[in-house]
C-alpha positions as MATLAB code, in Angstrom:
seq = 'MKFIYLTIGFFAFVLGCAGIVLPVLPTTPFLLLAAVCFTRGSRRVDQWFRQTKVYKNHLEGFVKNREMEGKTKVVILTFASIFLLIAFFMMENVYGRTFILCLILLKYYYFTCRIKTVKKREKKGMIYHDDQQAIN';
ca = [
    -300.571 -113.266   20.477;
    -300.828 -109.528   21.209;
    -304.390 -110.047   22.439;
    -303.162 -112.641   24.962;
    -300.451 -110.287   26.226;
    -302.934 -107.432   26.583;
    -305.470 -109.653   28.361;
    -302.877 -110.917   30.847;
    -301.541 -107.368   31.223;
    -304.918 -105.883   32.105;
    -305.687 -108.751   34.473;
    -302.325 -108.225   36.224;
    -302.928 -104.465   36.284;
    -306.296 -104.932   38.008;
    -304.746 -107.301   40.563;
    -301.888 -104.843   41.139;
    -304.344 -101.998   41.710;
    -306.321 -104.182   44.095;
    -303.048 -104.913   45.908;
    -302.646 -101.222   46.651;
    -305.645 -101.308   48.981;
    -305.678 -104.996   49.967;
    -302.680 -105.980   52.094;
    -302.949 -109.630   51.034;
    -302.145 -109.005   47.374;
    -298.679 -107.860   46.379;
    -298.758 -104.786   44.147;
    -295.323 -104.713   42.545;
    -295.111 -108.246   41.055;
    -298.490 -107.875   39.358;
    -297.572 -104.448   38.011;
    -294.252 -105.787   36.722;
    -296.133 -108.546   34.908;
    -298.515 -105.946   33.488;
    -295.587 -103.820   32.293;
    -293.985 -106.766   30.499;
    -297.269 -107.796   28.889;
    -298.135 -104.263   27.795;
    -294.664 -103.811   26.291;
    -295.116 -106.942   24.206;
    -298.786 -106.350   23.478;
    -299.113 -102.744   22.299;
    -296.930  -99.660   22.171;
    -299.939  -97.393   22.766;
    -301.141  -99.318   25.832;
    -297.569  -99.440   27.161;
    -297.258  -95.656   26.840;
    -300.599  -95.204   28.604;
    -299.522  -97.537   31.415;
    -296.243  -95.670   31.938;
    -298.176  -92.413   32.385;
    -300.446  -93.743   35.145;
    -299.913  -92.784   38.788;
    -299.852  -96.466   39.690;
    -296.799  -97.047   37.483;
    -295.039  -93.899   38.633;
    -295.625  -94.615   42.322;
    -294.807  -98.321   42.353;
    -292.564  -99.240   39.408;
    -290.761  -96.256   37.963;
    -287.888  -96.342   40.481;
    -287.322 -100.041   39.883;
    -287.476  -99.814   36.101;
    -285.243  -96.734   35.806;
    -282.756  -97.167   38.649;
    -283.150 -100.755   39.859;
    -284.192  -99.536   43.285;
    -287.036 -100.274   45.690;
    -288.100  -99.134   49.081;
    -287.264 -101.527   51.891;
    -290.937 -101.966   52.743;
    -291.739 -103.024   49.157;
    -288.897 -105.547   49.158;
    -290.080 -107.081   52.409;
    -293.653 -107.431   51.147;
    -292.551 -109.068   47.886;
    -290.094 -111.409   49.583;
    -292.595 -112.416   52.258;
    -295.413 -113.115   49.822;
    -293.191 -115.106   47.432;
    -291.512 -117.009   50.271;
    -294.830 -118.114   51.740;
    -295.944 -119.613   48.442;
    -292.571 -121.236   47.759;
    -292.494 -122.745   51.246;
    -296.011 -124.115   50.810;
    -294.865 -125.779   47.599;
    -291.715 -127.016   49.346;
    -293.627 -128.722   52.163;
    -296.246 -130.203   49.852;
    -293.629 -131.696   47.526;
    -292.133 -135.068   48.333;
    -289.608 -135.157   45.493;
    -286.035 -134.400   46.660;
    -285.118 -132.775   43.343;
    -288.180 -130.545   43.460;
    -287.428 -129.480   47.012;
    -283.811 -128.761   46.091;
    -284.966 -126.648   43.152;
    -287.334 -124.653   45.381;
    -284.585 -124.050   47.960;
    -282.245 -122.846   45.210;
    -284.995 -120.584   43.914;
    -285.534 -119.093   47.390;
    -281.803 -118.460   47.810;
    -281.557 -116.889   44.349;
    -284.554 -114.678   45.076;
    -283.048 -113.385   48.343;
    -279.652 -112.853   46.694;
    -281.216 -110.876   43.856;
    -283.344 -108.671   46.115;
    -280.567 -107.971   48.616;
    -277.548 -107.656   46.320;
    -278.852 -106.637   42.888;
    -281.666 -104.206   43.753;
    -280.724 -101.040   45.604;
    -282.760 -100.307   48.732;
    -283.908  -96.722   49.147;
    -285.448  -95.312   52.278;
    -287.196  -92.334   50.759;
    -288.992  -91.382   47.562;
    -289.008  -88.028   45.901;
    -292.262  -86.835   44.384;
    -292.719  -83.490   42.702;
    -290.088  -81.692   44.757;
    -291.137  -83.271   48.057;
    -289.386  -86.026   49.937;
    -291.412  -88.806   51.530;
    -289.846  -90.804   54.328;
    -291.505  -94.217   54.318;
    -295.094  -93.617   55.512;
    -294.559  -90.148   56.973;
    -295.943  -86.847   55.736;
    -294.251  -84.905   52.942;
    -291.259  -82.758   53.857;
    -290.550  -79.722   51.655;
];
């Protein structure tokens, strides 16, 4: 079972890294999946993953403080909503559509009310404001 977790984790990690440079792929959901899989798969791999710049830049704030930048939230919500709406319109079953609508509402509630939105990140003594240059 550990092998399956590690395989899925590395696959999700690669997709998450690709999402950093490709605007079509969401970075954070894939990295969250990788984190969960690495935690269940191997303590050593999990420790390695938590030391990577990718983890520190994209997940550390969420894991430690339950916070995300507004831009990250919007990207995740948009990507997930598109796929849920595609499923909604392709489904003819009323119960399935109701379930998808409930899932969309729950997702927006969770991201707006349960995860703190931060506008800036601190890195090594510098403050970054969204996509601007570092301010000392």
